[in-house]
PAVEXTI-6504 format. One line per field, with one value per residue: residue number from 1; residue in one letter; x, z, y of N, C-alpha, C in turn. Coordinates in Angstrom, 2 decimals. Atoms other than C-alpha are relative to their C-alpha. Last residue first. Layout:
BEGIN
num = c(NUM, ...);
residuo = c(a, ...);
n.X = c(X, ...);
n.Z = c(Z, ...);
n.Y = c(Y, ...);
ca.X = c(X, ...);
ca.Z = c(Z, ...);
ca.Y = c(Y, ...);
c.X = c(X, ...);
c.Z = c(Z, ...);
c.Y = c(Y, ...);
***
This chain:
BEGIN
num = c(111, 110, 109, 108, 107, 106, 105, 104, 103, 102, 101, 100, 99, 98, 97, 96, 95, 94, 93, 92, 91, 90, 89, 88, 87, 86, 85, 84, 83, 82, 81, 80, 79, 78, 77, 76, 75, 74, 73, 72, 71, 70, 69, 68, 67, 66, 65, 64, 63, 62, 61, 60, 59, 58, 57, 56, 55, 54, 53, 52, 51, 50, 49, 48, 47, 46, 45, 44, 43, 42, 41, 40, 39, 38, 37, 36, 35, 34, 33, 32, 31, 30, 29, 28, 27, 26, 25, 24, 23, 22, 21, 20, 19, 18, 17, 16, 15, 14, 13, 12, 11, 10, 9, 8, 7, 6, 5, 4, 3, 2, 1);
residuo = c(q, e, k, l, l, e, v, l, t, t, k, i, q, a, l, k, l, e, i, q, s, i, k, s, n, n, k, k, s, t, k, l, e, e, k, a, g, a, l, t, f, g, k, e, k, v, l, e, y, i, k, e, f, i, r, i, d, k, q, t, f, k, r, k, g, s, e, t, k, k, p, a, i, q, k, f, e, k, e, w, f, r, i, l, s, t, n, v, d, f, m, k, a, v, e, g, i, s, y, f, l, k, e, d, s, l, q, l, p, e, m);
n.X = c(1.31, -0.12, -0.96, 1.03, 1.13, -0.85, -1.03, 1.22, 0.09, -0.94, -0.46, 1.33, -0.07, -0.48, 0.68, 0.92, -0.55, -0.52, 1.09, -0.07, -1.56, -0.03, 1.03, -0.97, -0.50, 0.89, 0.07, -1.11, -0.24, 1.05, -0.66, -1.75, 0.39, 0.77, -1.07, -0.54, 0.68, -0.32, -1.26, -0.65, -0.61, -0.32, 1.47, 1.07, 0.45, 0.38, 0.84, 1.39, 0.69, 0.36, 1.41, 1.20, 0.88, 0.68, 0.99, 0.84, 0.42, 0.90, 1.16, -0.17, 0.77, 0.42, 0.69, 0.69, 1.11, 0.37, -0.72, -1.71, -0.28, -1.47, -0.60, -1.21, -0.87, -0.29, -1.45, 0.32, 1.08, -0.30, -1.04, 0.64, 0.89, -1.28, -0.26, 0.97, -0.28, -1.22, -1.95, -0.34, 0.45, 1.74, 1.14, 0.53, 0.85, 0.99, 0.55, 0.98, 1.20, -0.37, 1.12, -0.38, 0.40, -0.67, -1.29, -1.10, -0.54, -1.27, -0.86, -1.83, -1.33, -0.44, -1.91);
n.Z = c(0.88, 0.40, 1.56, 1.29, 0.65, 0.39, 1.43, 0.68, 0.52, 0.53, 0.62, 0.82, -0.06, 0.81, 1.59, 0.84, 0.63, 1.12, 0.69, -0.22, 0.91, 1.20, 0.87, -0.25, 1.32, 1.05, 0.14, 0.51, 1.21, 0.60, -0.34, 1.34, 2.07, 0.96, 0.31, 0.79, 0.92, 0.21, 0.04, -0.93, -0.81, -1.47, 0.05, 0.82, -0.24, -1.15, -1.57, 0.07, 0.05, -2.01, -0.70, 0.60, -0.84, -1.34, 0.36, 0.20, -1.21, -0.73, 1.27, 1.47, -0.30, 0.93, 1.11, 0.99, -0.03, -1.29, -0.99, 0.50, -0.67, -0.39, 0.95, 0.06, 0.34, 1.23, -0.02, 1.06, 0.25, -1.08, 0.32, 0.86, -0.45, -0.88, 0.58, -0.03, -1.33, -0.45, -0.66, -1.05, -1.34, -0.92, 0.73, 0.81, -0.67, -0.04, 1.25, 0.43, -0.96, -1.25, -0.66, -1.31, -0.84, -1.15, -0.27, 0.52, 0.83, -0.79, 0.95, -0.09, 0.39, 1.83, 0.91);
n.Y = c(0.64, 1.29, 0.49, -0.24, 0.80, 1.05, -0.69, -0.21, 1.92, 0.55, -0.65, -0.13, 1.21, -0.22, -0.16, 1.17, 0.76, -0.68, 0.31, 1.36, 0.82, -0.25, 0.84, 1.17, -0.41, -0.06, 1.73, 0.68, -0.10, 1.49, 1.47, 0.68, -0.35, 0.99, 1.08, -0.65, 0.10, 1.39, 0.77, 0.18, 1.54, 0.66, 0.75, -0.43, -1.60, -0.96, 0.81, -0.40, -1.44, -0.61, 1.11, -0.69, -1.05, 1.00, 0.82, -1.54, -0.29, 1.81, -0.04, 0.60, 0.90, 0.01, 1.10, -0.29, 0.84, -1.15, 0.20, -0.62, -1.75, -0.01, -1.04, 0.34, -1.47, 0.15, 0.36, 1.06, 0.82, 0.65, 0.67, 1.21, 0.70, 1.16, 0.77, 0.90, 0.78, 1.15, -0.38, 0.60, -1.15, 0.13, 1.00, -1.38, -0.38, 1.10, 0.72, -1.29, 0.20, 0.04, -1.63, -0.39, 1.15, -0.02, -0.07, 0.95, 0.00, -0.55, 0.49, -0.99, 0.87, 0.63, -0.13);
ca.X = c(-84.38, -81.00, -81.21, -84.57, -83.21, -79.97, -81.90, -84.58, -81.31, -80.14, -83.31, -83.78, -80.69, -81.54, -84.81, -82.69, -80.80, -83.45, -85.02, -81.71, -81.36, -84.86, -84.50, -81.35, -83.65, -86.12, -83.54, -82.14, -85.47, -86.31, -82.75, -83.55, -87.45, -86.19, -83.65, -86.36, -88.69, -85.84, -85.20, -89.22, -90.25, -92.13, -92.75, -90.63, -88.08, -87.36, -88.09, -86.63, -84.11, -83.07, -83.49, -81.43, -78.77, -78.69, -77.71, -75.12, -73.14, -73.72, -72.23, -69.01, -68.70, -65.68, -65.20, -61.84, -60.06, -56.62, -55.68, -58.32, -61.69, -63.74, -67.59, -69.51, -73.16, -74.93, -74.28, -77.37, -77.03, -73.62, -73.81, -77.17, -75.79, -72.60, -75.46, -77.43, -74.04, -73.46, -76.34, -79.41, -80.23, -80.47, -77.56, -75.81, -75.44, -73.72, -71.20, -70.57, -69.77, -67.60, -68.46, -65.53, -66.03, -66.58, -66.71, -69.66, -71.69, -74.69, -78.20, -79.97, -83.57, -86.37, -87.35);
ca.Z = c(24.51, 26.58, 25.97, 28.64, 30.92, 31.29, 31.93, 34.61, 36.47, 36.73, 37.57, 40.12, 41.83, 41.39, 43.18, 45.90, 46.35, 46.20, 49.48, 51.58, 50.85, 52.16, 55.02, 56.09, 55.28, 58.07, 60.38, 60.24, 60.71, 63.63, 65.62, 64.18, 64.99, 68.50, 69.28, 68.73, 70.97, 73.82, 73.08, 73.16, 69.73, 68.70, 65.03, 64.06, 67.16, 68.12, 65.25, 62.51, 64.21, 65.21, 61.36, 60.29, 62.81, 61.28, 57.79, 59.47, 60.81, 57.07, 55.53, 58.03, 61.59, 62.62, 65.57, 67.27, 69.71, 69.60, 67.60, 65.25, 66.05, 63.87, 64.36, 65.21, 65.58, 65.57, 69.63, 69.83, 72.99, 73.71, 69.92, 70.76, 73.28, 71.73, 69.20, 71.77, 72.89, 69.69, 69.35, 67.03, 63.84, 62.11, 59.68, 61.61, 64.15, 61.68, 60.86, 64.30, 65.10, 62.24, 58.90, 57.08, 53.66, 51.08, 47.62, 46.96, 49.33, 51.38, 50.25, 53.69, 52.88, 53.48, 56.98);
ca.Y = c(45.47, 46.20, 49.77, 49.53, 47.60, 49.69, 53.00, 51.27, 49.75, 53.60, 55.19, 52.94, 53.52, 57.15, 56.30, 54.76, 57.73, 59.95, 58.07, 58.29, 61.52, 62.00, 60.30, 62.01, 65.40, 64.10, 62.74, 66.63, 67.96, 65.70, 67.51, 70.59, 70.83, 69.42, 71.98, 74.87, 73.20, 73.20, 76.54, 77.41, 77.93, 81.18, 81.16, 84.55, 84.92, 81.30, 79.26, 81.83, 82.60, 79.14, 78.30, 81.53, 80.57, 76.66, 78.63, 81.42, 78.00, 75.93, 79.59, 79.41, 81.45, 82.77, 83.45, 85.30, 83.11, 85.36, 81.64, 82.17, 80.36, 78.39, 78.42, 75.27, 75.78, 72.46, 72.43, 74.78, 76.00, 77.71, 79.29, 80.21, 82.45, 83.69, 84.87, 86.57, 88.22, 89.75, 91.61, 91.06, 92.55, 89.30, 89.80, 92.57, 89.40, 87.56, 90.04, 91.16, 87.64, 87.30, 86.00, 83.30, 81.71, 84.56, 84.09, 82.75, 85.75, 85.32, 86.06, 85.78, 83.93, 86.85, 86.70);
c.X = c(0.22, -1.26, 0.29, 1.35, -0.68, -0.74, 0.38, 0.63, -1.13, -0.52, 0.75, 0.05, -1.12, 0.74, 0.80, -0.48, 0.09, 1.33, 0.49, -0.96, 0.09, 0.90, -0.13, -1.05, 1.04, 0.66, -0.84, -0.21, 1.37, 0.44, -1.36, 0.23, 1.53, -0.52, -0.32, 1.59, 1.10, -1.00, 0.37, 1.20, 0.19, 0.13, -0.32, -1.20, -1.33, -1.04, -0.03, -1.44, -1.23, -0.78, -0.10, -0.82, -1.15, -0.40, -0.67, -1.42, -1.41, -0.29, -0.77, -1.88, 0.04, -0.74, -0.06, -1.00, -1.13, -1.63, -0.22, 0.52, 1.36, 0.35, 1.52, 1.23, 1.66, 0.52, 0.19, 1.88, -0.53, -1.22, 0.19, 0.86, -0.18, -1.22, 1.01, 0.81, -1.55, -0.35, 0.50, 1.46, 0.11, -0.39, -1.22, -1.23, -0.51, -1.65, -1.72, -0.87, -0.43, -1.54, 0.96, -0.59, -0.57, -0.49, 0.43, 1.04, 0.66, 0.99, 1.72, 0.82, 1.18, 0.98, 0.11);
c.Z = c(-1.14, -0.86, -0.15, -1.36, -1.05, 0.00, -0.73, -1.82, -1.15, -0.89, -1.29, -1.31, -1.13, -0.53, -0.89, -1.70, -0.47, -0.18, -1.73, -1.37, 0.27, -0.80, -1.22, -0.81, -0.03, -1.36, -0.95, -0.13, -1.11, -1.63, -1.09, 0.27, -0.01, -1.37, -0.64, -0.24, -1.56, -1.23, -0.42, -0.55, 1.22, 0.66, 1.51, 1.02, -1.18, -0.20, 1.11, 1.04, -0.50, 0.03, 1.12, 0.44, -0.16, 0.57, 1.10, -0.57, -0.23, 1.52, 0.97, -0.48, -2.22, -0.47, -1.04, -0.57, -0.64, 0.04, 0.49, 1.34, -0.46, 0.82, 0.32, -0.58, 0.35, -0.25, -1.56, -0.63, -0.75, 0.13, 1.43, -0.44, -0.04, 0.82, 0.08, -1.46, -0.25, 0.97, 0.92, 0.47, 1.20, 0.76, 0.34, -0.91, -0.72, 0.88, 0.15, -1.38, -0.28, 0.35, 1.17, 0.27, 1.14, 1.17, 1.53, 0.67, -0.55, -1.07, 0.14, -1.58, 0.00, 0.25, -1.30);
c.Y = c(0.74, -0.36, -1.70, 0.07, 1.08, -0.68, -1.42, 0.32, 0.26, -1.47, -0.53, 0.55, -0.83, -1.37, 0.06, -0.29, -0.93, -0.79, 0.33, -0.69, -1.00, 0.21, 0.18, -0.91, -1.20, 0.20, 0.42, -1.58, -0.53, 0.41, -1.23, -1.14, -0.31, -0.14, -1.09, -1.42, -0.03, -0.42, -1.08, -0.28, 0.34, -0.92, -0.18, -1.47, -0.26, 1.04, 0.59, -0.91, -0.18, 0.85, 0.25, -0.99, 0.35, 1.72, -0.62, -1.02, 0.80, 0.92, -0.89, 0.13, -0.43, -0.50, 0.38, -1.20, 0.76, -0.89, 1.40, -0.21, -0.05, 1.00, -0.34, 0.86, -0.04, 1.33, -0.29, -0.61, -0.92, -0.88, -1.12, -0.63, -1.37, -1.02, -1.15, -1.54, -0.97, -1.38, -0.87, 0.23, -0.61, 0.79, -0.33, -1.22, 1.12, 0.54, -0.55, 0.04, 1.37, 0.33, 0.11, 0.97, 0.17, -1.07, -0.07, 0.19, -0.98, -0.25, -0.05, -0.67, 1.07, -1.05, -0.18);
***
């Protein structure tokens, strides 16, 4: 599946729009919402789900893991956890590298 092109202007998507993006039934969207705690759509007063772009990106990853790569739900959950931990470590490394760069630039200015 090609990465989805989401509009920068649109903040929320209905369950029908999300289902259409992935060519699945809305019942699958509801099921994945219950199974994966990372998905937390806002709900209107009448109970209609409003998914953010972040929710859709998580659906995209779940779809890739389950539908395209054949992961079980348990396997997909574990992969999402591992991916989140790795992203956190990468962010920490990037921050440390930025600090080192700043220090090196300051040292070069002093010479």
